[in-house]
C-alpha positions as CSV (number, residue, x, y, z in Angstrom):
1,X,119.8,75.9,87.3
2,X,115.9,75.8,87.4
3,X,114.2,77.9,85.0
4,X,111.8,80.4,86.7
5,X,108.1,80.0,85.7
6,X,106.4,83.4,84.6
7,X,104.6,83.6,87.9
8,X,107.9,83.1,89.7
9,X,109.6,85.6,87.4
10,X,106.7,88.4,88.1
11,X,106.8,87.7,91.8
12,X,110.7,88.3,91.7
13,X,110.3,91.6,90.0
14,X,107.6,92.7,92.3
15,X,109.9,91.8,95.4
16,X,113.1,93.6,93.7
17,X,111.0,96.6,92.8
18,X,109.8,97.1,96.4
19,X,113.4,96.4,97.7
20,X,114.6,99.2,95.0
21,X,111.8,101.5,96.2
22,X,112.7,101.4,99.6
23,X,115.9,102.9,99.0
24,X,114.1,106.1,97.7
25,X,116.6,106.2,94.9
26,X,114.7,107.2,91.8
27,X,117.5,105.6,89.6
28,X,117.0,102.1,91.3
29,X,113.4,102.1,90.2
30,X,113.7,103.2,86.8
31,X,114.6,100.1,85.1
32,X,111.4,98.4,86.4
33,X,109.1,100.5,84.2
34,X,108.5,99.8,80.5
35,X,108.6,102.8,77.9
36,X,106.1,104.0,77.5
37,X,104.0,103.4,80.8
38,X,100.8,104.7,82.1
39,X,100.4,105.9,85.7
40,X,96.6,106.3,87.0
41,X,96.0,107.9,90.4
42,X,94.1,110.4,92.0
43,X,96.0,113.0,90.0
44,X,94.5,111.5,86.7
45,X,96.1,109.5,83.8
46,X,99.7,110.3,83.4
47,X,101.4,108.9,80.2
48,X,105.0,108.3,80.8
49,X,107.1,108.0,77.6
50,X,110.4,107.4,79.1
51,X,112.0,106.5,82.6
52,X,113.2,110.3,82.8
53,X,109.5,111.6,82.8
54,X,109.2,109.5,85.9
55,X,111.8,111.5,88.1
56,X,109.5,114.4,88.6
57,X,106.7,112.4,89.6
58,X,108.6,109.6,92.0
59,X,110.9,112.3,93.1
60,X,108.1,114.5,94.7
61,X,106.9,111.3,96.4
62,X,110.0,110.3,97.7
63,X,110.9,113.5,99.1
64,X,107.4,113.3,101.1
65,X,108.4,110.0,102.4
66,X,111.6,111.0,103.4
67,X,110.2,114.0,105.4
68,X,107.8,111.2,107.1
69,X,110.6,109.3,108.3
70,X,109.9,106.2,105.7
71,X,112.1,103.2,106.1
72,X,110.8,100.6,103.7
73,X,108.0,99.1,101.6
74,X,106.4,95.7,100.9
75,X,103.9,94.4,98.6
76,X,100.9,92.5,100.2
77,X,99.8,90.8,96.8
78,X,96.0,90.1,96.8
79,X,95.4,88.7,93.4
80,X,97.6,87.7,90.7
81,X,96.7,86.6,87.0
82,X,99.2,85.4,84.3
83,X,96.8,87.4,81.4
84,X,99.0,86.0,78.4
85,X,102.9,84.7,77.8
86,X,103.4,88.7,77.6
87,X,101.2,90.3,80.3
88,X,100.3,89.9,83.9
89,X,98.0,91.5,86.4
90,X,99.0,91.9,90.0
91,X,96.8,93.6,92.6
92,X,97.7,94.5,96.2
93,X,98.4,96.8,99.0
94,X,101.8,98.5,99.2
95,X,102.6,98.8,102.9
96,X,104.8,101.6,104.0
97,X,106.8,101.6,107.4
98,X,108.5,104.3,109.2
99,X,112.1,104.1,110.5
100,X,110.7,102.9,113.9
101,X,108.8,99.9,112.3
102,X,105.5,101.4,112.8
103,X,103.2,101.4,109.6
104,X,103.2,104.9,108.0
105,X,100.4,103.9,105.2
106,X,99.0,101.6,103.0
107,X,98.2,102.3,99.3
108,X,96.2,100.0,97.1
109,X,98.0,99.3,93.8
110,X,97.4,97.6,90.6
111,X,100.2,96.6,88.0
112,X,99.9,95.5,84.7
113,X,103.0,94.1,83.7
114,X,104.5,93.5,80.2
115,X,107.3,91.2,79.3
116,X,109.9,92.4,77.1
117,X,113.4,90.8,75.9
118,X,115.2,92.0,79.3
119,X,112.2,90.8,81.5
120,X,109.0,91.9,83.1
121,X,108.2,95.5,83.2
122,X,105.3,97.8,84.6
123,X,103.3,99.1,81.6
124,X,100.4,100.3,83.9
125,X,100.5,101.3,87.7
126,X,97.2,102.3,89.2
127,X,96.9,103.8,92.6
128,X,93.6,103.2,94.5
129,X,91.8,102.5,97.7
130,X,93.3,99.6,99.7
131,X,89.5,98.3,99.8
132,X,89.8,97.8,96.1
133,X,92.6,95.3,96.3
134,X,90.3,92.7,98.2
135,X,89.6,89.5,96.9
136,X,86.3,89.2,95.6
Protein backbone atom coordinates (compact mmCIF):
# COMPACT_ATOMS: atom_id res chain seq x y z
CA UNK A 1 0.00 0.00 0.00
CA UNK A 2 1.33 3.41 -1.00
CA UNK A 3 1.99 5.88 1.80
CA UNK A 4 0.36 9.28 1.32
CA UNK A 5 2.53 12.35 1.07
CA UNK A 6 1.82 15.14 3.53
CA UNK A 7 0.14 17.11 0.75
CA UNK A 8 -2.11 14.15 -0.10
CA UNK A 9 -2.91 13.58 3.58
CA UNK A 10 -3.93 17.22 4.11
CA UNK A 11 -5.99 17.16 0.93
CA UNK A 12 -7.77 14.02 2.18
CA UNK A 13 -8.47 15.65 5.57
CA UNK A 14 -9.98 18.70 3.85
CA UNK A 15 -12.14 16.50 1.61
CA UNK A 16 -13.26 14.33 4.53
CA UNK A 17 -14.02 17.40 6.66
CA UNK A 18 -16.26 18.90 3.96
CA UNK A 19 -18.11 15.58 3.64
CA UNK A 20 -18.55 15.48 7.43
CA UNK A 21 -19.67 19.13 7.57
CA UNK A 22 -22.21 18.44 4.82
CA UNK A 23 -24.04 16.08 7.21
CA UNK A 24 -24.62 19.06 9.55
CA UNK A 25 -23.62 16.83 12.45
CA UNK A 26 -21.48 18.62 15.00
CA UNK A 27 -20.17 15.30 16.31
CA UNK A 28 -18.96 14.42 12.80
CA UNK A 29 -16.72 17.50 12.57
CA UNK A 30 -15.23 17.56 16.08
CA UNK A 31 -12.42 15.07 15.32
CA UNK A 32 -11.01 17.44 12.67
CA UNK A 33 -10.13 20.16 15.19
CA UNK A 34 -6.95 20.41 17.20
CA UNK A 35 -7.36 21.01 20.93
CA UNK A 36 -6.86 23.90 21.44
CA UNK A 37 -7.86 25.66 18.23
CA UNK A 38 -8.56 29.24 17.25
CA UNK A 39 -11.45 30.58 15.14
CA UNK A 40 -11.11 34.00 13.53
CA UNK A 41 -14.04 35.66 11.80
CA UNK A 42 -16.43 38.59 11.71
CA UNK A 43 -17.30 38.06 15.39
CA UNK A 44 -13.63 38.31 16.39
CA UNK A 45 -11.12 35.81 17.67
CA UNK A 46 -12.58 32.84 19.51
CA UNK A 47 -10.29 30.51 21.43
CA UNK A 48 -11.52 26.92 21.36
CA UNK A 49 -9.83 24.95 24.16
CA UNK A 50 -11.75 21.71 23.53
CA UNK A 51 -14.08 20.19 20.97
CA UNK A 52 -16.98 20.80 23.34
CA UNK A 53 -16.41 24.56 22.92
CA UNK A 54 -17.16 24.18 19.19
CA UNK A 55 -20.67 22.84 19.81
CA UNK A 56 -22.47 26.15 20.47
CA UNK A 57 -20.54 27.91 17.68
CA UNK A 58 -21.11 25.35 14.96
CA UNK A 59 -24.53 24.35 16.30
CA UNK A 60 -25.92 27.82 15.63
CA UNK A 61 -24.29 27.97 12.18
CA UNK A 62 -25.63 24.54 11.26
CA UNK A 63 -29.16 25.42 12.40
CA UNK A 64 -29.03 28.53 10.22
CA UNK A 65 -27.93 26.44 7.23
CA UNK A 66 -30.75 23.92 7.84
CA UNK A 67 -33.29 26.78 7.78
CA UNK A 68 -31.90 27.88 4.41
CA UNK A 69 -32.29 24.43 2.76
CA UNK A 70 -28.55 23.69 2.86
CA UNK A 71 -27.52 20.35 1.34
CA UNK A 72 -23.73 20.22 1.04
CA UNK A 73 -20.40 22.05 0.93
CA UNK A 74 -17.24 21.70 -1.06
CA UNK A 75 -13.89 23.45 -0.90
CA UNK A 76 -12.45 25.26 -3.87
CA UNK A 77 -8.79 25.24 -2.86
CA UNK A 78 -6.93 28.31 -4.15
CA UNK A 79 -3.58 28.03 -2.37
CA UNK A 80 -1.79 25.30 -0.45
CA UNK A 81 1.59 25.30 1.19
CA UNK A 82 3.29 22.79 3.42
CA UNK A 83 5.02 25.06 5.96
CA UNK A 84 6.93 22.31 7.78
CA UNK A 85 6.66 18.60 8.52
CA UNK A 86 3.89 19.40 11.02
CA UNK A 87 2.14 22.50 9.66
CA UNK A 88 0.27 23.39 6.50
CA UNK A 89 -1.65 26.37 5.13
CA UNK A 90 -4.75 25.94 2.95
CA UNK A 91 -6.65 28.90 1.51
CA UNK A 92 -9.85 28.57 -0.45
CA UNK A 93 -13.54 29.20 -0.79
CA UNK A 94 -16.21 27.09 0.89
CA UNK A 95 -19.01 26.65 -1.64
CA UNK A 96 -22.34 25.87 -0.02
CA UNK A 97 -25.27 24.47 -1.98
CA UNK A 98 -29.01 24.18 -1.35
CA UNK A 99 -30.96 20.96 -1.71
CA UNK A 100 -32.11 22.09 -5.18
CA UNK A 101 -28.46 22.24 -6.31
CA UNK A 102 -28.27 26.03 -6.49
CA UNK A 103 -25.42 27.82 -4.78
CA UNK A 104 -26.38 29.14 -1.35
CA UNK A 105 -23.23 31.10 -0.52
CA UNK A 106 -19.46 31.35 -0.77
CA UNK A 107 -17.22 31.90 2.22
CA UNK A 108 -13.50 32.57 2.06
CA UNK A 109 -11.65 30.30 4.45
CA UNK A 110 -8.06 29.82 5.52
CA UNK A 111 -6.92 26.81 7.50
CA UNK A 112 -3.71 26.32 9.41
CA UNK A 113 -3.37 22.61 10.04
CA UNK A 114 -1.08 20.92 12.55
CA UNK A 115 0.01 17.30 12.36
CA UNK A 116 -0.40 15.24 15.52
CA UNK A 117 -0.06 11.50 16.12
CA UNK A 118 -3.63 10.90 14.91
CA UNK A 119 -3.21 13.00 11.75
CA UNK A 120 -3.73 16.54 10.49
CA UNK A 121 -6.05 18.80 12.52
CA UNK A 122 -7.34 22.36 12.16
CA UNK A 123 -5.39 24.57 14.57
CA UNK A 124 -6.62 27.89 13.15
CA UNK A 125 -9.67 28.58 10.98
CA UNK A 126 -10.11 32.07 9.51
CA UNK A 127 -13.31 33.10 7.74
CA UNK A 128 -12.88 36.01 5.34
CA UNK A 129 -14.06 37.58 2.11
CA UNK A 130 -14.02 35.30 -0.88
CA UNK A 131 -11.75 37.71 -2.78
CA UNK A 132 -9.00 37.26 -0.17
CA UNK A 133 -8.66 33.63 -1.27
CA UNK A 134 -7.68 34.54 -4.84
CA UNK A 135 -4.13 33.65 -5.82
CA UNK A 136 -1.78 36.55 -6.12
